[in-house]
Structure formats: C-alpha cells, structure tokens
N, CA and C atoms as an extended XYZ file, in Angstrom:
267
Properties=species:S:1:pos:R:3:atomname:S:1:resname:S:1:resid:I:1 pbc="F F F"
N       -22.000       13.081       -2.882 N   MET     1
C       -21.974       12.607       -1.509 CA  MET     1
C       -20.588       12.062       -1.161 C   MET     1
N       -19.563       12.861       -1.289 N   PRO     2
C       -18.201       12.366       -1.068 CA  PRO     2
C       -17.900       11.962        0.369 C   PRO     2
N       -18.637       12.504        1.338 N   ASP     3
C       -18.369       12.189        2.742 CA  ASP     3
C       -19.309       11.135        3.318 C   ASP     3
N       -20.154       10.567        2.501 N   LEU     4
C       -21.098        9.556        2.966 CA  LEU     4
C       -20.348        8.318        3.447 C   LEU     4
N       -20.632        7.877        4.673 N   LYS     5
C       -19.962        6.710        5.244 CA  LYS     5
C       -20.935        5.564        5.518 C   LYS     5
N       -22.195        5.897        5.754 N   GLU     6
C       -23.193        4.881        6.079 CA  GLU     6
C       -24.401        5.022        5.165 C   GLU     6
N       -24.878        3.887        4.686 N   LEU     7
C       -26.082        3.865        3.872 CA  LEU     7
C       -26.942        2.709        4.368 C   LEU     7
N       -28.070        3.063        4.967 N   GLN     8
C       -28.986        2.061        5.494 CA  GLN     8
C       -30.343        2.281        4.841 C   GLN     8
N       -30.690        1.379        3.953 N   MET     9
C       -31.946        1.474        3.224 CA  MET     9
C       -32.716        0.168        3.408 C   MET     9
N       -32.937       -0.177        4.629 N   VAL    10
C       -33.589       -1.427        5.001 CA  VAL    10
C       -35.099       -1.324        4.775 C   VAL    10
N       -35.655       -2.334        4.109 N   GLY    11
C       -37.101       -2.411        3.931 CA  GLY    11
C       -37.704       -1.287        3.108 C   GLY    11
N       -37.016       -0.852        2.064 N   ASN    12
C       -37.513        0.247        1.232 CA  ASN    12
C       -38.052       -0.197       -0.122 C   ASN    12
N       -38.230       -1.475       -0.318 N   GLN    13
C       -38.741       -2.010       -1.578 CA  GLN    13
C       -37.833       -1.716       -2.764 C   GLN    13
N       -36.520       -1.625       -2.501 N   LEU    14
C       -35.561       -1.429       -3.590 CA  LEU    14
C       -35.403       -2.722       -4.361 C   LEU    14
N       -35.613       -2.657       -5.643 N   GLY    15
C       -35.518       -3.845       -6.476 CA  GLY    15
C       -34.209       -3.962       -7.226 C   GLY    15
N       -33.567       -2.822       -7.473 N   GLU    16
C       -32.314       -2.831       -8.227 CA  GLU    16
C       -31.291       -1.905       -7.591 C   GLU    16
N       -30.052       -2.335       -7.618 N   LEU    17
C       -28.936       -1.511       -7.175 CA  LEU    17
C       -28.095       -1.243       -8.420 C   LEU    17
N       -28.442       -0.204       -9.136 N   THR    18
C       -27.789        0.062      -10.419 CA  THR    18
C       -26.396        0.665      -10.238 C   THR    18
N       -25.573        0.405      -11.217 N   LYS    19
C       -24.201        0.910      -11.208 CA  LYS    19
C       -24.179        2.432      -11.128 C   LYS    19
N       -25.008        3.090      -11.900 N   ASP    20
C       -25.047        4.554      -11.910 CA  ASP    20
C       -25.383        5.147      -10.541 C   ASP    20
N       -26.217        4.466       -9.790 N   SER    21
C       -26.647        4.983       -8.493 CA  SER    21
C       -25.725        4.614       -7.337 C   SER    21
N       -25.087        3.451       -7.409 N   PHE    22
C       -24.382        2.954       -6.236 CA  PHE    22
C       -22.880        2.692       -6.381 C   PHE    22
N       -22.391        2.430       -7.569 N   ALA    23
C       -21.005        1.975       -7.739 CA  ALA    23
C       -19.958        2.963       -7.232 C   ALA    23
N       -20.218        4.237       -7.315 N   SER    24
C       -19.216        5.208       -6.879 CA  SER    24
C       -19.202        5.424       -5.369 C   SER    24
N       -20.297        5.109       -4.684 N   ILE    25
C       -20.336        5.356       -3.237 CA  ILE    25
C       -20.112        4.108       -2.388 C   ILE    25
N       -20.539        2.955       -2.866 N   VAL    26
C       -20.457        1.732       -2.057 CA  VAL    26
C       -19.036        1.407       -1.582 C   VAL    26
N       -18.008        1.528       -2.414 N   PRO    27
C       -16.663        1.179       -1.943 CA  PRO    27
C       -16.160        2.043       -0.783 C   PRO    27
N       -16.718        3.217       -0.591 N   LYS    28
C       -16.271        4.140        0.455 CA  LYS    28
C       -17.021        3.962        1.775 C   LYS    28
N       -18.057        3.151        1.762 N   LEU    29
C       -18.925        3.029        2.932 CA  LEU    29
C       -18.343        2.142        4.029 C   LEU    29
N       -18.664        2.503        5.265 N   THR    30
C       -18.334        1.649        6.405 CA  THR    30
C       -19.555        0.837        6.818 C   THR    30
N       -20.730        1.262        6.369 N   THR    31
C       -21.983        0.551        6.632 CA  THR    31
C       -22.821        0.577        5.359 C   THR    31
N       -23.290       -0.597        4.950 N   PHE    32
C       -24.129       -0.731        3.766 CA  PHE    32
C       -25.195       -1.775        4.070 C   PHE    32
N       -26.349       -1.321        4.544 N   LYS    33
C       -27.426       -2.231        4.944 CA  LYS    33
C       -28.580       -2.107        3.962 C   LYS    33
N       -28.828       -3.205        3.258 N   MET    34
C       -29.854       -3.228        2.228 CA  MET    34
C       -30.841       -4.389        2.418 C   MET    34
N       -30.806       -5.039        3.590 N   HIS    35
C       -31.669       -6.209        3.770 CA  HIS    35
C       -33.152       -5.807        3.797 C   HIS    35
N       -33.983       -6.816        3.642 N   ASP    36
C       -35.436       -6.655        3.572 CA  ASP    36
C       -35.883       -5.804        2.377 C   ASP    36
N       -35.154       -5.942        1.277 N   ASN    37
C       -35.519       -5.327        0.006 CA  ASN    37
C       -35.595       -6.442       -1.049 C   ASN    37
N       -36.487       -6.311       -2.016 N   PRO    38
C       -36.604       -7.339       -3.064 CA  PRO    38
C       -35.565       -7.129       -4.173 C   PRO    38
N       -34.291       -7.303       -3.829 N   ILE    39
C       -33.202       -7.006       -4.767 CA  ILE    39
C       -33.097       -8.067       -5.853 C   ILE    39
N       -33.178       -7.594       -7.094 N   LYS    40
C       -33.021       -8.476       -8.252 CA  LYS    40
C       -31.542       -8.514       -8.609 C   LYS    40
N       -30.960       -9.668       -8.566 N   CYS    41
C       -29.526       -9.819       -8.843 CA  CYS    41
C       -29.295      -10.292      -10.274 C   CYS    41
N       -29.839       -9.521      -11.185 N   GLY    42
C       -29.624       -9.796      -12.599 CA  GLY    42
C       -28.377       -9.087      -13.083 C   GLY    42
N       -28.261       -8.957      -14.365 N   CYS    43
C       -27.069       -8.360      -14.982 CA  CYS    43
C       -26.805       -6.932      -14.515 C   CYS    43
N       -27.831       -6.214      -14.128 N   SER    44
C       -27.644       -4.818      -13.713 CA  SER    44
C       -26.865       -4.673      -12.405 C   SER    44
N       -26.685       -5.761      -11.669 N   ILE    45
C       -25.929       -5.698      -10.415 CA  ILE    45
C       -24.544       -6.352      -10.554 C   ILE    45
N       -24.207       -6.755      -11.746 N   HIS    46
C       -22.899       -7.383      -11.994 CA  HIS    46
C       -21.745       -6.489      -11.532 C   HIS    46
N       -21.901       -5.182      -11.569 N   TRP    47
C       -20.868       -4.235      -11.152 CA  TRP    47
C       -20.366       -4.508       -9.739 C   TRP    47
N       -21.217       -5.063       -8.902 N   ILE    48
C       -20.852       -5.258       -7.494 CA  ILE    48
C       -19.698       -6.249       -7.335 C   ILE    48
N       -19.495       -7.101       -8.330 N   THR    49
C       -18.398       -8.072       -8.248 CA  THR    49
C       -17.042       -7.421       -8.517 C   THR    49
N       -17.038       -6.204       -9.043 N   SER    50
C       -15.778       -5.540       -9.369 CA  SER    50
C       -15.266       -4.625       -8.256 C   SER    50
N       -16.026       -4.478       -7.182 N   ILE    51
C       -15.557       -3.632       -6.083 CA  ILE    51
C       -15.005       -4.504       -4.956 C   ILE    51
N       -14.155       -3.918       -4.139 N   ASP    52
C       -13.558       -4.636       -3.018 CA  ASP    52
C       -14.606       -4.805       -1.919 C   ASP    52
N       -15.009       -6.036       -1.693 N   ARG    53
C       -15.997       -6.328       -0.647 CA  ARG    53
C       -15.364       -7.070        0.516 C   ARG    53
N       -14.047       -7.042        0.615 N   SER    54
C       -13.354       -7.773        1.669 CA  SER    54
C       -13.699       -7.253        3.066 C   SER    54
N       -14.087       -5.996        3.164 N   LYS    55
C       -14.452       -5.438        4.471 CA  LYS    55
C       -15.923       -5.672        4.827 C   LYS    55
N       -16.661       -6.311        3.935 N   TRP    56
C       -18.076       -6.559        4.179 CA  TRP    56
C       -18.242       -7.711        5.160 C   TRP    56
N       -18.054       -7.420        6.421 N   ARG    57
C       -18.171       -8.445        7.468 CA  ARG    57
C       -19.138       -7.970        8.535 C   ARG    57
N       -19.669       -8.917        9.244 N   GLY    58
C       -20.535       -8.586       10.366 CA  GLY    58
C       -21.837       -7.940        9.942 C   GLY    58
N       -22.505       -7.318       10.884 N   PRO    59
C       -23.831       -6.744       10.631 CA  PRO    59
C       -23.811       -5.410        9.891 C   PRO    59
N       -22.642       -4.889        9.543 N   TRP    60
C       -22.563       -3.581        8.905 CA  TRP    60
C       -22.809       -3.638        7.410 C   TRP    60
N       -22.806       -4.833        6.844 N   PHE    61
C       -23.046       -5.007        5.415 CA  PHE    61
C       -24.062       -6.118        5.222 C   PHE    61
N       -25.219       -5.770        4.663 N   SER    62
C       -26.257       -6.786        4.508 CA  SER    62
C       -27.081       -6.519        3.253 C   SER    62
N       -27.633       -7.569        2.745 N   GLY    63
C       -28.486       -7.503        1.570 CA  GLY    63
C       -28.465       -8.850        0.870 C   GLY    63
N       -29.618       -9.289        0.411 N   GLU    64
C       -29.743      -10.580       -0.241 CA  GLU    64
C       -30.538      -10.463       -1.529 C   GLU    64
N       -30.229      -11.361       -2.435 N   CYS    65
C       -30.955      -11.438       -3.701 CA  CYS    65
C       -32.313      -12.104       -3.480 C   CYS    65
N       -33.316      -11.622       -4.179 N   THR    66
C       -34.619      -12.297       -4.175 CA  THR    66
C       -34.929      -12.891       -5.542 C   THR    66
N       -34.148      -12.513       -6.529 N   ALA    67
C       -34.305      -13.022       -7.894 CA  ALA    67
C       -32.977      -12.843       -8.609 C   ALA    67
N       -32.730      -13.621       -9.625 N   PRO    68
C       -33.489      -14.747      -10.144 CA  PRO    68
C       -33.496      -15.925       -9.169 C   PRO    68
N       -34.292      -16.883       -9.470 N   LYS    69
C       -34.509      -18.022       -8.592 CA  LYS    69
C       -33.210      -18.681       -8.131 C   LYS    69
N       -32.227      -18.827       -9.041 N   GLU    70
C       -30.977      -19.509       -8.693 CA  GLU    70
C       -30.103      -18.698       -7.729 C   GLU    70
N       -30.398      -17.408       -7.560 N   LEU    71
C       -29.635      -16.579       -6.613 CA  LEU    71
C       -30.466      -16.157       -5.402 C   LEU    71
N       -31.688      -16.626       -5.327 N   GLU    72
C       -32.573      -16.275       -4.222 CA  GLU    72
C       -31.927      -16.628       -2.881 C   GLU    72
N       -31.834      -15.631       -1.986 N   GLY    73
C       -31.245      -15.835       -0.665 CA  GLY    73
C       -29.737      -15.653       -0.621 C   GLY    73
N       -29.096      -15.469       -1.771 N   LYS    74
C       -27.643      -15.280       -1.843 CA  LYS    74
C       -27.300      -13.871       -1.358 C   LYS    74
N       -26.330      -13.783       -0.473 N   SER    75
C       -25.877      -12.501        0.050 CA  SER    75
C       -25.163      -11.714       -1.050 C   SER    75
N       -25.315      -10.403       -1.039 N   LEU    76
C       -24.631       -9.556       -2.016 CA  LEU    76
C       -23.127       -9.723       -1.928 C   LEU    76
N       -22.625       -9.985       -0.737 N   LYS    77
C       -21.176      -10.136       -0.587 CA  LYS    77
C       -20.669      -11.471       -1.125 C   LYS    77
N       -21.554      -12.407       -1.398 N   GLU    78
C       -21.165      -13.711       -1.939 CA  GLU    78
C       -21.224      -13.769       -3.462 C   GLU    78
N       -21.752      -12.751       -4.095 N   LEU    79
C       -21.858      -12.757       -5.559 CA  LEU    79
C       -20.470      -12.694       -6.185 C   LEU    79
N       -20.296      -13.431       -7.273 N   ASN    80
C       -19.024      -13.385       -7.995 CA  ASN    80
C       -19.304      -13.466       -9.497 C   ASN    80
N       -18.258      -13.342      -10.286 N   ASN    81
C       -18.415      -13.309      -11.743 CA  ASN    81
C       -19.104      -14.535      -12.316 C   ASN    81
N       -18.957      -15.675      -11.683 N   SER    82
C       -19.585      -16.893      -12.204 CA  SER    82
C       -21.121      -16.781      -12.205 C   SER    82
N       -21.679      -15.938      -11.353 N   HIS    83
C       -23.127      -15.747      -11.315 CA  HIS    83
C       -23.625      -14.905      -12.494 C   HIS    83
N       -22.699      -14.270      -13.214 N   PHE    84
C       -23.092      -13.358      -14.284 CA  PHE    84
C       -22.463      -13.690      -15.624 C   PHE    84
N       -22.091      -14.928      -15.819 N   GLN    85
C       -21.458      -15.344      -17.068 CA  GLN    85
C       -22.345      -15.113      -18.286 C   GLN    85
N       -23.629      -15.125      -18.087 N   HIS    86
C       -24.587      -14.937      -19.185 CA  HIS    86
C       -24.777      -13.472      -19.575 C   HIS    86
N       -24.235      -12.556      -18.792 N   CYS    87
C       -24.432      -11.124      -19.018 CA  CYS    87
C       -23.447      -10.566      -20.039 C   CYS    87
N       -23.909       -9.568      -20.745 N   ARG    88
C       -23.061       -8.833      -21.672 CA  ARG    88
C       -22.852       -7.447      -21.102 C   ARG    88
N       -21.665       -6.965      -21.196 N   GLU    89
C       -21.351       -5.627      -20.664 CA  GLU    89
C       -21.808       -4.558      -21.622 C   GLU    89
C-alpha cells in the first residue's frame, strides 16, 4: 500500500497495533484515526515511539490506550519510551 494516505479504522474493536501491520505505513499517512477501539498499549505498540509523530495534530490523528491501567486514556501521540521501560525488544 505505498500510496495509502488515510487510514480510518474507528470503532473496529482493534486491540493491538502491531509493528508488522502498521509501522511501515503509519509514518506516510496524512490521516490516522483509530479512536473508539480497545487499543492495548503494551510492549507490542512500543514501535510507535520510534516514528515521527510531530505532524499528529488536530482531528486527523486519533487513538487512545484502554490498557494497561496506567496508560488508560493516554493518546497514542503522547506515548514515549518511558512508558515502555519494562519491555524487552
């Protein structure tokens, strides 16, 4: 999907955003809407901290963690390496 610019998967019951599925396309997107999904922000989503999220502003980029408890409600764009210190690569 080299020409994909928008990805809107709102309310699809997505629980994980794995590196294999998303890491290569997310940095190229102009729209990334993932809200209303039960996204688990465990070690499998640590990859998201390594991509440039500086353009993730406004309503074009959305998604929040629902687990673990300490990250519940945290926006995907607010995640940083300190949230994954317990993870092993």
